[in-house]
Backbone of each chain as ProteinMPNN parsed JSONL, in Angstrom:
{"seq_chain_A": "MFLAASIAILVTMVLALARALIGPTVYDRILAVNMFGTKTVLLFSVVAFLYGRPDFLDLALAYALINFIGVLAVLQFFENRQQHEANQEASSNVDKPKAGDV", "coords_chain_A": {"N_chain_A": [[0.784, -1.417, 0.197], [2.104, 1.407, 0.919], [3.712, 1.041, -1.737], [1.404, 1.576, -3.848], [0.772, 4.318, -2.686], [3.206, 5.859, -3.099], [3.491, 5.331, -5.571], [1.133, 7.15, -6.656], [1.61, 9.889, -5.482], [4.095, 10.082, -7.026], [3.176, 10.412, -9.802], [1.528, 12.481, -9.396], [3.49, 14.312, -9.185], [5.043, 14.697, -11.429], [2.853, 15.451, -13.159], [2.533, 17.969, -12.201], [5.072, 18.905, -12.539], [4.593, 19.275, -15.529], [2.483, 21.055, -15.809], [4.147, 23.011, -14.698], [5.874, 23.557, -16.452], [4.671, 24.309, -18.791], [3.374, 26.283, -18.071], [1.301, 29.335, -18.289], [1.267, 31.624, -17.266], [3.535, 33.133, -14.963], [2.626, 32.851, -12.312], [0.874, 30.537, -12.679], [3.55, 29.058, -12.407], [4.645, 29.337, -10.178], [2.573, 27.853, -8.45], [2.631, 25.388, -9.274], [5.355, 24.477, -8.406], [5.195, 24.801, -5.922], [3.695, 23.175, -5.015], [4.783, 20.83, -6.229], [7.048, 20.703, -4.154], [5.557, 20.259, -1.674], [4.081, 17.855, -2.707], [6.777, 16.417, -2.364], [7.595, 16.376, 0.109], [5.375, 14.632, 1.231], [6.034, 12.407, -0.297], [8.507, 11.378, 0.824], [8.19, 11.216, 3.495], [6.158, 8.603, 2.836], [8.114, 6.938, 1.805], [10.139, 6.74, 3.691], [8.644, 4.466, 5.427], [7.953, 3.241, 3.53], [10.559, 1.564, 2.977], [11.379, 1.535, 5.465], [12.999, 3.267, 7.207], [12.371, 5.4, 9.29], [14.57, 7.766, 9.672], [14.523, 9.253, 7.665], [12.085, 10.834, 8.092], [13.156, 13.364, 9.318], [13.835, 14.639, 7.073], [11.913, 15.071, 5.426], [10.654, 16.955, 7.339], [12.465, 18.833, 7.356], [12.147, 19.889, 4.816], [9.91, 20.57, 3.946], [9.924, 22.951, 5.575], [11.748, 24.526, 4.082], [10.573, 24.739, 1.839], [7.903, 26.056, 2.002], [8.963, 28.805, 2.931], [10.893, 29.162, 1.016], [8.684, 29.475, -1.311], [7.012, 31.728, -0.463], [9.243, 33.638, -0.437], [9.734, 33.839, -3.177], [7.475, 35.027, -4.623], [7.329, 37.185, -3.38], [9.593, 38.819, -4.648], [8.793, 38.437, -7.22], [6.584, 40.24, -6.9], [8.203, 42.8, -5.785], [9.353, 43.554, -8.087], [7.78, 44.045, -10.027], [6.244, 45.771, -8.943], [8.75, 48.239, -9.001], [8.778, 48.253, -12.04], [6.69, 49.402, -12.386], [6.826, 51.919, -11.155], [9.353, 53.104, -12.343], [8.179, 53.584, -14.954], [6.638, 55.576, -14.358], [7.878, 57.655, -13.189], [9.679, 57.648, -15.738], [7.75, 58.804, -17.794], [6.287, 61.074, -16.152], [9.23, 62.299, -16.573], [9.178, 62.636, -19.469], [7.746, 65.376, -20.365], [8.761, 67.053, -18.601], [11.454, 67.212, -19.741], [11.195, 68.016, -22.398], [9.656, 70.554, -22.138], [12.316, 71.907, -21.195]], "CA_chain_A": [[0.061, 0.13, -0.179], [3.022, 2.405, 0.389], [3.892, 1.257, -2.511], [0.471, 2.417, -4.174], [0.424, 5.994, -2.031], [4.062, 6.605, -3.59], [3.253, 5.861, -7.341], [0.327, 8.212, -7.138], [2.371, 10.792, -5.587], [4.875, 10.45, -8.243], [2.435, 10.672, -11.159], [1.477, 13.784, -9.478], [4.788, 14.895, -9.102], [5.372, 14.441, -12.922], [1.774, 16.22, -13.735], [3.06, 19.214, -11.444], [6.369, 19.324, -13.395], [4.312, 19.468, -16.607], [1.948, 22.233, -15.355], [5.276, 24.322, -14.448], [7.321, 23.856, -17.987], [3.697, 24.796, -19.73], [2.214, 27.547, -17.241], [1.232, 30.526, -19.303], [1.891, 33.03, -16.187], [4.41, 33.325, -13.764], [2.134, 32.332, -10.915], [0.955, 28.96, -12.653], [4.559, 28.162, -12.455], [4.95, 28.894, -8.876], [1.848, 27.23, -8.036], [3.148, 24.204, -9.569], [6.097, 24.317, -8.085], [4.846, 24.907, -4.08], [2.584, 21.691, -4.842], [6.074, 19.991, -6.3], [7.236, 20.678, -2.966], [4.446, 19.376, -1.088], [4.561, 16.3, -2.797], [7.915, 15.752, -1.691], [7.516, 15.832, 1.552], [4.278, 13.306, 1.18], [7.093, 11.261, -0.86], [9.673, 11.415, 1.821], [7.288, 10.295, 4.457], [6.062, 7.262, 2.529], [9.381, 5.985, 1.432], [10.792, 6.522, 4.869], [8.007, 3.892, 5.757], [8.178, 1.469, 2.359], [12.313, 1.306, 3.289], [11.722, 1.117, 6.636], [14.17, 3.911, 7.548], [11.685, 6.69, 9.718], [14.975, 9.007, 9.377], [13.738, 10.016, 6.338], [11.459, 12.127, 8.328], [13.739, 14.535, 9.56], [14.535, 15.364, 6.049], [10.966, 15.689, 5.235], [10.235, 17.993, 8.083], [12.969, 20.32, 7.095], [12.196, 20.25, 3.463], [8.559, 21.743, 4.213], [9.905, 24.039, 6.296], [12.398, 25.651, 3.753], [9.628, 25.025, 0.721], [7.242, 27.032, 2.793], [9.689, 30.082, 3.165], [11.115, 29.488, -0.463], [7.782, 30.099, -1.825], [7.081, 33.109, -0.131], [10.323, 34.835, -1.195], [9.77, 33.835, -4.535], [6.395, 35.47, -4.597], [7.496, 38.684, -2.813], [10.359, 39.078, -5.354], [8.141, 39.369, -8.373], [5.86, 41.702, -6.227], [8.856, 43.735, -5.816], [9.976, 43.66, -9.596], [6.431, 44.303, -11.009], [6.209, 47.6, -7.974], [9.877, 48.707, -9.218], [8.847, 48.323, -12.695], [5.462, 50.158, -12.54], [7.484, 52.764, -10.71], [10.023, 53.427, -13.614], [7.322, 53.509, -15.824], [5.689, 56.236, -13.784], [8.767, 58.255, -13.282], [9.826, 58.041, -16.952], [6.356, 59.329, -17.812], [6.412, 62.181, -15.651], [10.189, 63.363, -16.712], [9.793, 63.373, -20.598], [7.343, 66.089, -20.67], [9.783, 68.413, -18.519], [12.563, 67.468, -20.899], [10.202, 68.629, -23.594], [9.521, 71.93, -21.695], [13.102, 72.901, -20.881]], "C_chain_A": [[0.789, 1.28, -0.07], [3.498, 2.2, -0.564], [3.16, 2.34, -3.767], [0.287, 4.186, -3.899], [1.785, 6.577, -3.092], [3.939, 6.769, -4.891], [2.274, 6.55, -7.496], [0.902, 9.576, -6.92], [3.205, 10.951, -6.444], [4.455, 11.252, -9.429], [2.287, 11.913, -11.053], [2.128, 14.191, -9.372], [4.998, 15.505, -10.855], [3.969, 15.596, -13.654], [2.011, 17.499, -13.3], [4.073, 19.941, -12.398], [5.693, 19.952, -14.795], [3.702, 20.843, -16.763], [3.288, 23.619, -15.32], [6.056, 24.509, -15.885], [5.825, 24.662, -18.953], [2.761, 25.933, -19.549], [2.56, 28.697, -18.094], [1.839, 31.649, -18.478], [2.92, 32.372, -15.56], [3.824, 32.618, -11.988], [1.162, 30.943, -11.276], [2.014, 28.075, -12.504], [4.932, 27.822, -10.629], [4.14, 28.335, -8.161], [2.178, 25.67, -8.104], [4.012, 24.156, -8.831], [5.945, 24.107, -6.252], [3.991, 23.449, -4.407], [3.622, 20.624, -5.622], [6.287, 19.628, -5.027], [6.549, 19.916, -1.919], [4.704, 18.356, -0.88], [5.733, 15.603, -2.482], [8.161, 15.253, -0.679], [6.63, 14.4, 1.962], [5.508, 11.948, 0.699], [7.784, 10.639, 0.459], [8.733, 10.425, 2.715], [6.883, 9.04, 4.156], [7.122, 5.998, 2.226], [10.0, 5.737, 2.664], [10.48, 5.061, 5.524], [8.145, 2.847, 4.54], [9.548, 1.111, 2.654], [12.337, 1.035, 4.435], [12.892, 1.929, 7.475], [13.108, 5.608, 8.246], [13.145, 7.394, 9.895], [14.736, 9.537, 8.442], [12.602, 11.21, 6.512], [11.968, 13.299, 8.532], [14.058, 15.551, 8.211], [13.165, 16.063, 5.388], [10.435, 16.91, 5.939], [11.23, 19.072, 7.554], [13.07, 21.007, 5.822], [10.979, 21.285, 3.513], [8.832, 22.824, 4.55], [10.814, 24.815, 5.097], [11.384, 25.911, 2.145], [8.871, 26.023, 1.383], [7.723, 28.898, 2.62], [10.151, 30.517, 1.381], [10.023, 30.433, -1.716], [7.004, 31.579, -1.434], [7.821, 34.402, -0.953], [10.015, 35.367, -3.032], [8.313, 35.105, -4.985], [6.796, 36.786, -4.254], [8.837, 39.324, -3.616], [9.474, 39.353, -6.677], [7.226, 40.723, -7.979], [6.656, 42.664, -6.536], [8.852, 44.035, -6.997], [9.065, 44.086, -10.161], [6.686, 46.036, -10.197], [7.305, 48.29, -8.474], [9.768, 48.94, -10.998], [7.781, 49.704, -13.32], [5.816, 52.004, -12.0], [8.607, 53.764, -11.655], [9.127, 54.099, -14.283], [6.508, 55.234, -15.559], [6.353, 57.578, -13.748], [9.266, 58.785, -14.572], [8.604, 58.629, -17.847], [6.479, 60.983, -17.446], [7.734, 63.032, -16.135], [10.223, 63.37, -17.774], [8.934, 64.551, -21.112], [7.938, 67.354, -20.193], [10.554, 68.71, -19.39], [12.264, 68.38, -21.842], [10.436, 70.071, -23.58], [10.682, 72.725, -21.588], [13.669, 72.888, -22.74]], "O_chain_A": [[0.429, 2.245, -0.745], [4.1, 3.23, -0.868], [3.662, 3.284, -4.376], [-0.176, 5.033, -4.664], [1.576, 7.553, -3.813], [4.131, 7.832, -5.482], [2.186, 6.846, -8.688], [0.831, 10.42, -7.813], [3.245, 12.111, -6.854], [4.963, 12.251, -9.938], [2.613, 12.681, -11.957], [1.675, 15.336, -9.378], [5.064, 16.683, -11.205], [4.214, 16.405, -14.55], [1.656, 18.344, -14.122], [4.014, 21.073, -12.878], [6.144, 21.019, -15.211], [4.134, 21.68, -17.556], [3.264, 24.758, -15.786], [6.699, 25.496, -16.242], [6.087, 25.561, -19.752], [1.872, 26.412, -20.253], [3.671, 29.011, -18.522], [2.703, 32.432, -18.874], [3.128, 31.161, -15.64], [4.404, 32.154, -11.006], [0.711, 30.294, -10.332], [1.911, 26.849, -12.449], [5.27, 26.803, -10.028], [4.58, 28.098, -7.036], [2.016, 24.883, -7.172], [3.515, 23.464, -7.942], [6.59, 23.316, -5.564], [3.868, 22.75, -3.401], [3.213, 19.464, -5.615], [5.911, 18.538, -4.597], [7.089, 18.955, -1.372], [5.182, 17.764, 0.087], [5.768, 14.381, -2.336], [8.695, 14.184, -0.385], [6.978, 13.457, 2.673], [5.708, 10.874, 1.268], [7.531, 9.536, 0.945], [8.611, 9.204, 2.618], [7.117, 8.185, 5.01], [7.054, 4.774, 2.329], [10.439, 4.603, 2.853], [11.377, 4.397, 6.043], [8.452, 1.674, 4.753], [9.639, -0.107, 2.499], [13.237, 0.273, 4.788], [13.61, 1.344, 8.286], [13.201, 6.699, 7.683], [12.822, 8.055, 10.882], [14.792, 10.76, 8.567], [12.254, 12.09, 5.725], [11.43, 14.3, 8.058], [14.389, 16.737, 8.216], [13.149, 17.207, 4.934], [9.852, 17.798, 5.317], [10.776, 20.194, 7.326], [13.64, 22.063, 5.547], [11.026, 22.478, 3.215], [8.242, 23.795, 4.076], [10.558, 26.018, 5.152], [11.43, 26.943, 1.476], [9.408, 27.122, 1.245], [7.03, 29.866, 2.306], [9.934, 31.538, 0.728], [10.23, 31.363, -2.495], [6.511, 32.333, -2.273], [7.476, 35.392, -1.598], [10.036, 36.391, -3.715], [8.568, 36.013, -5.776], [6.477, 37.613, -5.108], [9.173, 40.428, -3.187], [9.481, 40.49, -7.148], [7.175, 41.823, -8.53], [6.286, 43.482, -7.377], [8.196, 45.062, -7.168], [9.44, 44.743, -11.133], [7.127, 47.072, -10.695], [6.922, 49.46, -8.494], [10.581, 49.747, -11.448], [7.947, 50.551, -14.198], [5.214, 53.009, -12.378], [8.606, 54.993, -11.601], [9.231, 55.325, -14.244], [5.951, 55.881, -16.446], [5.743, 58.575, -14.134], [9.365, 59.999, -14.755], [9.057, 58.913, -18.956], [6.702, 61.891, -18.247], [7.622, 64.257, -16.18], [11.208, 64.031, -18.104], [9.211, 64.898, -22.26], [7.874, 68.426, -20.794], [10.679, 69.817, -19.913], [12.931, 69.382, -22.097], [11.044, 70.747, -24.41], [10.593, 73.941, -21.756], [14.509, 73.695, -23.135]]}, "seq_chain_B": "MAMLLDALSWLMLVSGGVFVLIGGIGVLRLPDLYTRMHAGSLTDTLGTLLILGGIMLQAGLTLATVKLLAIAVFLLLTGPTATYALANAALLAGLLPKNAELPEDVAP", "coords_chain_B": {"N_chain_B": [[-7.73, -6.259, 16.379], [-5.374, -5.332, 15.654], [-5.821, -5.806, 12.721], [-7.989, -4.372, 12.16], [-7.07, -2.02, 12.784], [-4.82, -1.829, 10.317], [-6.505, -2.074, 8.021], [-7.825, 0.394, 8.158], [-5.522, 2.075, 7.747], [-4.625, 1.281, 5.401], [-6.917, 1.879, 3.75], [-7.078, 4.804, 4.257], [-4.196, 5.747, 3.34], [-4.899, 5.014, 0.821], [-7.217, 6.335, -0.24], [-6.121, 8.681, 0.082], [-4.222, 9.012, -1.838], [-5.122, 8.815, -3.988], [-7.132, 11.289, -3.754], [-5.002, 13.162, -4.104], [-3.862, 12.073, -6.51], [-6.346, 13.134, -8.509], [-5.937, 15.66, -7.733], [-3.564, 16.473, -9.167], [-4.479, 16.011, -11.72], [-6.297, 18.052, -12.077], [-4.749, 20.167, -11.74], [-3.248, 20.189, -14.179], [-5.39, 20.151, -16.153], [-7.389, 22.229, -15.912], [-8.874, 25.609, -16.536], [-7.927, 28.227, -15.946], [-5.791, 30.313, -13.575], [-6.741, 30.831, -11.127], [-8.475, 28.436, -11.145], [-6.963, 26.058, -11.191], [-5.709, 26.527, -8.576], [-7.548, 25.815, -6.823], [-7.671, 23.385, -7.532], [-4.94, 22.447, -6.5], [-4.841, 22.93, -4.348], [-6.456, 21.45, -2.903], [-5.007, 19.204, -2.775], [-3.343, 19.73, -1.068], [-4.539, 20.128, 1.523], [-6.337, 18.072, 2.409], [-5.541, 15.621, 0.959], [-2.896, 15.635, 2.023], [-3.521, 14.951, 4.837], [-4.784, 12.652, 4.594], [-2.757, 11.031, 3.963], [-0.789, 11.354, 5.546], [-2.088, 10.608, 7.92], [-2.844, 7.579, 7.414], [-0.47, 6.98, 7.345], [0.617, 7.465, 10.059], [-1.023, 5.629, 11.22], [0.239, 3.056, 10.889], [2.521, 3.558, 12.196], [1.93, 3.55, 14.636], [2.062, 4.042, 18.219], [4.763, 5.592, 18.591], [8.328, 7.728, 17.938], [8.079, 8.366, 15.433], [5.953, 8.974, 14.869], [5.022, 11.429, 16.429], [6.697, 12.854, 15.064], [5.602, 13.005, 12.435], [3.238, 13.816, 13.023], [3.927, 16.252, 13.286], [5.028, 17.724, 10.289], [2.553, 17.071, 9.628], [1.11, 19.149, 10.928], [2.374, 21.294, 10.236], [2.241, 21.349, 7.384], [-0.475, 21.797, 7.532], [-0.381, 24.373, 8.024], [0.958, 25.926, 6.848], [0.168, 25.681, 4.005], [-2.724, 26.493, 3.406], [-1.507, 29.151, 3.514], [0.394, 29.842, 1.764], [-1.205, 29.665, -0.427], [-3.143, 31.654, -0.442], [-1.644, 33.691, -0.055], [-0.295, 33.3, -2.907], [-2.443, 33.938, -4.909], [-3.425, 36.3, -4.169], [-0.966, 37.716, -4.692], [-1.365, 37.145, -7.394], [-3.341, 38.486, -8.295], [-3.339, 40.776, -7.391], [-1.402, 41.525, -9.224], [-3.187, 42.23, -11.487], [-4.335, 39.884, -12.688], [-7.132, 38.454, -14.082], [-9.748, 36.118, -13.339], [-10.723, 33.206, -15.806], [-12.954, 34.789, -18.186], [-14.361, 36.662, -16.397], [-14.875, 39.985, -15.932], [-14.112, 43.531, -14.72], [-15.955, 44.807, -12.384], [-17.819, 48.166, -12.816], [-17.588, 50.054, -10.985], [-15.048, 49.751, -9.897], [-11.838, 50.5, -10.313], [-9.017, 49.72, -12.039]], "CA_chain_B": [[-7.788, -4.796, 16.258], [-4.382, -4.87, 14.496], [-6.09, -5.777, 11.38], [-8.766, -3.092, 12.138], [-5.884, -0.631, 12.249], [-4.354, -2.185, 9.341], [-7.361, -2.177, 7.053], [-8.149, 1.452, 8.226], [-4.541, 2.593, 7.216], [-4.393, 1.194, 3.884], [-8.024, 2.551, 3.344], [-6.705, 6.204, 4.262], [-3.16, 6.027, 2.059], [-5.428, 4.414, -0.899], [-7.807, 7.507, -0.833], [-5.213, 9.989, 0.081], [-3.502, 9.011, -3.222], [-6.557, 8.959, -5.295], [-7.268, 12.204, -3.764], [-3.506, 13.549, -4.959], [-4.156, 12.358, -8.334], [-7.302, 14.315, -8.828], [-5.461, 17.391, -7.323], [-2.433, 16.861, -9.915], [-4.936, 16.368, -12.972], [-6.733, 19.223, -12.241], [-3.755, 21.29, -12.085], [-2.824, 19.9, -15.472], [-6.159, 20.374, -16.961], [-8.723, 23.187, -15.281], [-8.474, 26.678, -17.433], [-6.803, 29.136, -15.686], [-4.729, 29.972, -12.419], [-7.65, 30.182, -9.922], [-9.263, 26.894, -10.736], [-6.084, 25.389, -10.288], [-5.23, 26.808, -7.44], [-8.3, 25.272, -5.973], [-7.363, 22.029, -7.499], [-3.792, 21.948, -5.751], [-4.853, 23.458, -2.39], [-7.169, 20.422, -2.324], [-3.833, 18.141, -2.346], [-2.312, 20.235, 0.023], [-4.936, 19.59, 3.088], [-6.994, 16.556, 2.379], [-4.634, 14.449, 0.55], [-1.723, 15.491, 2.945], [-3.991, 14.445, 6.068], [-5.061, 10.908, 4.574], [-1.598, 9.843, 3.672], [0.39, 11.13, 6.556], [-2.973, 9.721, 8.902], [-2.634, 6.299, 7.432], [1.121, 6.22, 8.172], [0.605, 7.282, 11.3], [-2.061, 4.199, 11.69], [1.169, 2.11, 10.498], [3.661, 3.727, 12.342], [1.696, 3.136, 16.506], [2.786, 5.448, 19.282], [6.635, 5.847, 18.773], [8.822, 8.941, 18.014], [7.871, 8.539, 14.265], [4.435, 9.49, 14.578], [5.722, 12.581, 16.629], [7.544, 13.75, 13.642], [4.517, 13.175, 11.435], [1.939, 14.776, 13.309], [4.766, 17.866, 13.139], [4.728, 17.736, 9.507], [1.398, 17.9, 8.856], [0.358, 20.596, 11.344], [3.041, 22.442, 9.776], [1.596, 21.5, 6.281], [-1.828, 22.486, 7.321], [-0.467, 25.885, 8.222], [1.786, 26.532, 5.503], [-0.424, 25.389, 2.384], [-3.287, 27.727, 2.338], [-1.207, 30.361, 3.562], [0.991, 30.152, 0.541], [-2.299, 29.802, -1.4], [-3.535, 32.646, -0.22], [-0.565, 34.868, -0.76], [-0.575, 33.277, -4.381], [-3.905, 34.498, -5.401], [-3.217, 37.957, -3.819], [-0.233, 38.249, -5.624], [-1.812, 37.433, -9.057], [-4.794, 39.568, -8.049], [-3.042, 42.745, -7.658], [-0.992, 42.0, -10.616], [-4.171, 42.226, -12.16], [-4.957, 38.276, -13.416], [-8.716, 38.08, -13.936], [-10.377, 34.48, -13.748], [-11.384, 33.605, -17.086], [-14.261, 35.105, -18.881], [-14.795, 37.645, -15.815], [-15.19, 41.282, -16.357], [-14.076, 44.13, -13.435], [-17.173, 46.141, -11.801], [-18.046, 49.088, -13.327], [-17.168, 51.493, -10.474], [-13.876, 49.355, -9.553], [-10.695, 50.927, -10.763], [-8.355, 48.595, -12.921]], "C_chain_B": [[-6.767, -4.283, 15.844], [-4.976, -4.864, 13.313], [-7.178, -4.566, 11.301], [-8.236, -1.99, 11.286], [-5.432, -0.422, 10.826], [-5.186, -1.768, 8.046], [-7.803, -0.344, 6.823], [-6.726, 2.172, 7.622], [-4.335, 2.227, 5.588], [-5.385, 2.013, 3.216], [-7.622, 3.86, 3.169], [-5.301, 6.662, 3.53], [-3.745, 5.671, 0.945], [-6.269, 5.511, -1.314], [-7.167, 8.555, -0.62], [-4.823, 9.924, -1.546], [-4.452, 9.196, -4.25], [-6.688, 10.39, -4.96], [-5.87, 13.467, -4.646], [-3.618, 13.923, -6.269], [-4.995, 13.155, -8.927], [-6.708, 15.375, -8.892], [-4.8, 17.298, -8.88], [-3.069, 17.031, -11.538], [-5.45, 17.547, -13.228], [-5.875, 20.609, -12.395], [-3.133, 21.435, -13.316], [-4.206, 20.683, -16.366], [-7.013, 21.928, -16.992], [-7.728, 24.273, -16.269], [-7.951, 27.372, -17.034], [-6.596, 28.832, -14.054], [-5.598, 29.504, -11.2], [-8.244, 29.161, -9.438], [-8.266, 26.285, -10.284], [-5.595, 25.35, -9.129], [-6.212, 25.98, -6.478], [-7.915, 23.392, -5.963], [-5.98, 21.643, -6.347], [-4.352, 22.248, -4.669], [-5.896, 21.641, -2.074], [-5.986, 19.113, -1.862], [-3.123, 18.707, -1.266], [-2.878, 20.231, 1.486], [-5.569, 18.343, 2.755], [-5.969, 15.218, 1.744], [-3.449, 14.354, 1.877], [-2.079, 14.866, 4.426], [-4.329, 13.305, 6.116], [-4.171, 10.41, 4.531], [-0.95, 9.798, 4.792], [-0.623, 10.531, 8.039], [-2.373, 8.364, 8.824], [-1.339, 6.108, 7.56], [1.081, 6.467, 9.737], [0.098, 6.099, 12.075], [-0.864, 3.405, 11.827], [1.935, 2.117, 11.853], [3.126, 3.567, 14.594], [2.409, 4.315, 17.151], [4.405, 5.238, 19.3], [6.964, 7.519, 17.927], [8.47, 9.545, 16.368], [6.526, 9.369, 14.075], [4.015, 11.29, 15.073], [6.15, 13.542, 15.753], [6.298, 14.093, 12.801], [3.486, 14.148, 11.508], [2.711, 16.646, 12.98], [4.295, 18.25, 11.988], [3.383, 17.986, 8.967], [0.509, 18.748, 9.398], [1.223, 21.533, 10.661], [2.516, 22.345, 8.588], [0.31, 22.199, 6.14], [-1.715, 24.432, 7.77], [-0.117, 26.523, 7.241], [0.755, 26.706, 4.303], [-1.149, 26.435, 2.071], [-2.506, 28.768, 2.649], [-0.239, 30.894, 2.552], [0.238, 30.167, -0.865], [-2.672, 30.812, -1.829], [-2.392, 34.029, -0.61], [-0.062, 34.735, -2.489], [-1.399, 34.02, -4.732], [-3.646, 36.258, -4.865], [-2.571, 38.42, -4.568], [-0.809, 38.012, -7.047], [-3.005, 38.546, -9.032], [-4.198, 40.758, -8.327], [-1.938, 42.606, -8.634], [-2.03, 42.032, -11.699], [-4.597, 41.187, -13.317], [-6.017, 38.325, -13.114], [-9.019, 36.478, -13.568], [-10.665, 34.378, -15.059], [-12.599, 33.987, -16.76], [-15.146, 35.936, -17.583], [-14.271, 39.135, -16.293], [-14.732, 42.413, -14.535], [-15.414, 45.005, -13.697], [-16.927, 46.991, -12.717], [-17.204, 50.209, -12.516], [-15.718, 50.696, -9.664], [-12.68, 49.557, -10.394], [-9.405, 49.454, -11.313], [-7.173, 48.92, -11.91]], "O_chain_B": [[-6.738, -3.082, 15.578], [-4.729, -3.857, 12.649], [-7.145, -3.838, 10.309], [-8.447, -1.408, 10.222], [-5.523, 0.63, 10.192], [-4.626, -1.19, 7.115], [-8.037, 0.162, 5.726], [-7.044, 3.052, 6.822], [-3.891, 3.021, 4.759], [-5.061, 2.762, 2.294], [-7.717, 4.291, 2.02], [-5.214, 7.827, 3.142], [-3.148, 5.99, -0.083], [-6.262, 5.822, -2.505], [-7.623, 9.562, -1.162], [-5.171, 10.803, -2.335], [-4.281, 9.807, -5.305], [-6.338, 11.054, -5.936], [-6.021, 14.31, -5.53], [-3.576, 14.957, -6.935], [-4.599, 13.899, -9.824], [-6.783, 16.11, -9.876], [-5.356, 17.925, -9.782], [-2.582, 17.761, -12.4], [-5.254, 18.151, -14.283], [-6.163, 21.682, -12.926], [-2.557, 22.47, -13.651], [-4.018, 21.643, -17.113], [-7.179, 22.589, -18.017], [-6.568, 24.123, -16.652], [-6.969, 27.542, -17.757], [-6.924, 27.843, -13.398], [-5.49, 28.492, -10.508], [-8.539, 28.813, -8.294], [-8.313, 25.865, -9.128], [-5.095, 24.347, -8.619], [-5.757, 25.501, -5.439], [-7.877, 22.542, -5.074], [-6.04, 20.725, -5.529], [-4.168, 21.352, -3.845], [-5.822, 20.953, -1.056], [-6.085, 18.332, -0.916], [-2.314, 18.045, -0.616], [-2.154, 20.298, 2.479], [-4.812, 17.414, 3.038], [-5.85, 14.082, 2.202], [-3.183, 13.344, 2.529], [-1.203, 14.366, 5.132], [-4.342, 12.673, 7.172], [-4.183, 9.25, 4.944], [-0.503, 8.748, 5.254], [-0.059, 10.102, 9.045], [-1.633, 7.898, 9.691], [-0.985, 4.984, 7.917], [1.522, 5.633, 10.528], [0.519, 5.653, 13.142], [-0.757, 2.933, 12.958], [2.061, 1.115, 12.557], [3.922, 3.513, 15.532], [3.1, 5.221, 16.684], [5.01, 4.658, 20.201], [6.1, 8.262, 17.462], [8.534, 10.731, 16.045], [6.253, 10.224, 13.233], [3.24, 12.09, 14.549], [5.976, 14.761, 15.747], [5.995, 15.25, 12.509], [2.996, 14.931, 10.694], [2.211, 17.715, 12.63], [3.318, 18.998, 12.017], [3.078, 18.823, 8.118], [-0.53, 19.142, 8.868], [0.759, 22.661, 10.495], [2.072, 23.463, 8.327], [-0.065, 22.905, 5.204], [-2.555, 25.331, 7.799], [-0.677, 27.507, 6.757], [0.583, 27.789, 3.744], [-0.916, 27.22, 1.152], [-2.805, 29.683, 1.882], [-0.018, 32.098, 2.419], [0.674, 30.485, -1.972], [-2.707, 31.162, -3.009], [-2.529, 35.025, -1.321], [0.382, 35.654, -3.178], [-0.93, 35.139, -4.938], [-3.831, 37.221, -5.609], [-2.96, 39.36, -5.26], [-0.598, 38.92, -7.851], [-3.312, 39.307, -9.95], [-4.437, 41.564, -9.226], [-1.441, 43.688, -8.944], [-1.644, 41.843, -12.852], [-5.03, 41.445, -14.44], [-6.258, 38.267, -11.908], [-8.032, 35.747, -13.651], [-10.896, 35.443, -15.63], [-13.249, 33.803, -15.731], [-16.376, 35.937, -17.621], [-13.273, 39.262, -17.003], [-15.054, 41.991, -13.424], [-15.809, 45.62, -14.687], [-15.976, 46.817, -13.479], [-16.42, 51.016, -13.015], [-15.392, 51.31, -8.648], [-12.505, 48.703, -11.263], [-9.228, 48.394, -10.712], [-6.105, 48.314, -11.993]]}, "name": "protein", "num_of_chains": 2, "seq": "MFLAASIAILVTMVLALARALIGPTVYDRILAVNMFGTKTVLLFSVVAFLYGRPDFLDLALAYALINFIGVLAVLQFFENRQQHEANQEASSNVDKPKAGDVMAMLLDALSWLMLVSGGVFVLIGGIGVLRLPDLYTRMHAGSLTDTLGTLLILGGIMLQAGLTLATVKLLAIAVFLLLTGPTATYALANAALLAGLLPKNAELPEDVAP"}
């Protein structure tokens, strides 16, 4: 049964990777990568019991912590970049008429 | 009693796998970002809870169960938070749901 669950999780990871590759917007890709990370945590937990090595659970716990922080950091990065681009556009629009006036 | 626990844990593992698979198919095939997010968050909460619960029943009262409980609590706290942050960022970036239009009185 551990094998069946791990195969289902592996297939889901492949599907999430496909969405990450074809995703039209960057948010689709972030969603797919977030899901891939969550499924990795699940896979670690299932494989730990499939092979009888409960040490793997520590890896799963660490991966869960890193995955969440990583997704939030990438989201913040894109938000900042968008704001920066908007600011630059606004400032260049303001600057142009002034340069023309002078 | 042991057989009952075994059967229950197998049932939880298999149904968790089915839910995870359904979520994966939904993420690949649904039409726009917000519906895909809906499918993805299904696997984040229900699939995770069922699979980790099934493993917990197999592990019994050991240190492994405590670790699994920590993983489950952490995933249940962070999964919806990440989904909310993603939806918020996408909406602020101006990504509208498919076939949706902004109301007249809302500035774009």
